[in-house]
N, C-alpha and C positions, 0 to 999 in steps of 0.2 A: 534438416531431419538428423543428418548423420554427425554433425556439430553437436546436436542437443544430447545425441546419444552418449558421446566422446566426453561432454562435459558432466554427464550425470555418470558416467564410470569413474571420472577422475574425482568427482565429488565423492562419491561410495569407498575409494581407496584413502581419501582423505580421512573421512570420519570413522573407517577401519583403524587406521592409523594412529588417532588420536584415542580412540576406544581402547585399542593394545596398549598405549603408553600411560593410560590412565588406570591402570589396574588396580583395584581395590584390594587391601592386605587388611585380612582380619584375624583377630585372636578369640578364638574357640575354647571355651572353659572345658578340661581335661579332667581335673583333679583338684581337690583341695584338703587341706588339712588344718587343724587348729594347734597353734603353737604361740606360747608367749618369749619371746626374746628381746634382748636389745638391740640387736643389730644381726642381718643376715648377711654373711661376705660371699658366701658361694655354694652352688650344687653341682657335682658333677654328673657325667652319663651315667650313674648308677645310683643317682639318687643320695650320695653321699651329703651330707647338709655341715656345712660351717658357721658357725654364729657363736655371737657372745651372750652373757647375761649380766643381768644387772651387777653382781659382784664383780664385772670385767674380767670374768674367765673365759677363755677361748676354746669352743668343743669343736669336735670330728663327731658327728653322728652317723654311723651306717644302719642298715637293715638289723644288725643284731649286737652293737656296741658303741657305747659314748666316750671317747676318751677327751681328757680336759688339759690346758695349760694355764697355767695364772702365774703372773707378774706383777703382785699387789704395789710393790715399789714403784710401777713405771705408772698405774694408774689406769685410765680409759685408754681403749685401743681405738686409735682413729679411724684407722683404716686396714685392710688385710686382703693380700693377693694371692688367690689360691688357685692359679691357672696350671701352676704345676706342684703337682701333692707333694713332692719329694724337698721342694723348697719354696716352702709359705712363708712370705713376709709381713709380718704385724709391726704398725706404724704408731708410736706413741708419740702424738705431736707435743705434748706439756712438757716432755723431758726430751725431744729432739733426739729419739732414739728408734733404730728399728732392731728387730729380732726374727731371725731366720730358722724355722721349724722345719725337723724332716717328716715323714709320713706319718710316724707316730707322734709326733709334736713334742719331740725331744729336742731342745735347743742346742745349733751347731753353730751359731754366730750370732755375735752381737755387734752391732755398729753405732757406736754414739759419735753422734756428730759434733758435740760440746768438746771431745778431747781430740778432734782429727785438726790438722792443720794443713791449710788453713782453714780456720772454724767456719762451718755451715749453718745455716740457718733453715730449715727445710720445711716447706709449709704442704706438700704432694710427695708420696712415694709410693712407687708401683715396680714390680719386676720386670727383669729383662731377661735374655739370654746370657747362658752360663752363669758367672757368679756377679752378673752386672744389675744393679738398681736403677730406675730413673729416677731423679728426684728435681723437685722444683727449687731451685735456689732463691728465698723469697728476698735477699739483699741485693742481687743483682737481677733479678725477675727473668731468671732463662732457665730451661732445663739441662740437666747433665745428665751423663750415663756415665755412673760411677761402679767401679770395680772394688766390693767390697774384701777382696781377698788380697788385694795387692795394694789398696787404698790409693789407687789411682783414676785420674778423671779421663774417661776415652774417648768425650767430646761433648760439645756446648753447643747448644743452638743459638741463633739471634733472640734478645731479648725481647718479652711481648709487652704491650702499652695498656693492659687492660687488666683487671681482677680475674685470678685465675679461678673457677668453680670446681672443676673436676680433671683428674687426670688417669688415665687407665692404659694398659700396656701387654703385650704378650712378646714371643720371642722375635716377630716380627714388624709389628707395629707399635704407635705410642701415639693415645690421643689426647690432646690438652683442649680442655673446654674452658675458654675465658667468656667473658661479659660480650665481648666484641666479637669473637672469631672462635671458631672450630679446627685446631691445628693437627693434620696427621704428618705424621714423621715414620721414615722407614727405620729399620736398626743400623743405618749409619748415620743417622741424625740429619739428613736431607727432608727439607721441608716437601711433601710430595701433593698437599691439600692445604686449602685455607677456605674455610666457608663461613660465610657471616652467618654469627649466631643471632636470631631473631625472637628469642626469648627463653632459651632451651637452658635447664638449670643442671641438670645432672647426665649422664651418660652409661651404658652397659654396652660389650660387645661380644661376638663369637667368631668365629673362623669366617662366617659368609656375609656379617652384616653388622651395622652398628644401631643401637638404640639410644633414642633422646628423651628426655621427659620436658615435657612444657605444663605447668601448672597440673592440672590432673590427666593428661593426655599422654600416650607413646607414641612416637614419631621413628619413621625407618629409613635407613640410608645403607643402600648397598657396597660392600668392597669395591673399590673403584669407579663409585658413582658420585655424581653432584647433585642429586634431587632428591630433597629429603620429603617423606613422604608421609600421611596419618596413616595410624592404625585404627581401625575399629576395633573398640573394644567396649564394655561395659564400664559406665560412671561410678567411680569407686575413688577412695582415699588412696592413694599410693605412697605410703611410707616409702619402701625400696624395690626395685625391680632388678632382674638378673634373667641372664639368657642364655641357653646352653644348646647347641647347636638350634633347632628349629622351635625350641620351648622355650616360653618365657614365664618368670616367676613374677607376681605379684604380690607383695608384702603390705599389710594394711594395720598392721601392731598387733592383730589376733589371729588372721586366716593366712595362711600361704595358698596362693591359689597357682596353679599351672594351667598355662594355656597353649593349645598349638598354634601356630601361624600359617595361615593359609595365605595364596595371592588367588584372588577369584579375576 
């Protein structure tokens, strides 16, 4: 009998441990607004919205004002990095060019990779620390950390062997999503994690965690974690998704919905 009690106790502990590790992550709707944009690139803690319109102008909208930057000669904005509002980077892939803006959307730097020696054909760009940009050199299939003030390459990563899908970064980390793997680098360019990609298409991140999109579902990866978990949220069209702290924003071409992430 004593052995049976002991086995039952161990089994209970095991079930509790399994239940704890299989916590459910849910997204609860908090708010929604109707907005028609071409693309949304960022939302900060104060609700400042960064987006583009059909005429390819870049906009910064606060509660009180909207300011605009436009460079029609460079065409469509491929991507924008807004995590540092004092140095916003706009990437124009068709012209192989990056524009750096200040918090008033005034142009402070222009990086034309067509005129840089040696020539670089860049397919993805994201901001790093100080005056650096993470750029994916598609000719050599590797990441470079490029200082646009000194025109020097600070580091290069090992080439990747599959098609790149997305690139995001901040001061400390760089996330490169390819068809085969998710690569996570620190600001020294060291590969700190490599996770198999099982169908994820795009990513977004905040200081605490990373979100990934597969079809019309979102998934969650904690910083320094290795297990990607599904997020329970209503079924909808996800044109774009962003994350700020514990808040996830999902845009479906007409409505921007704000969700609170909760662990249950």
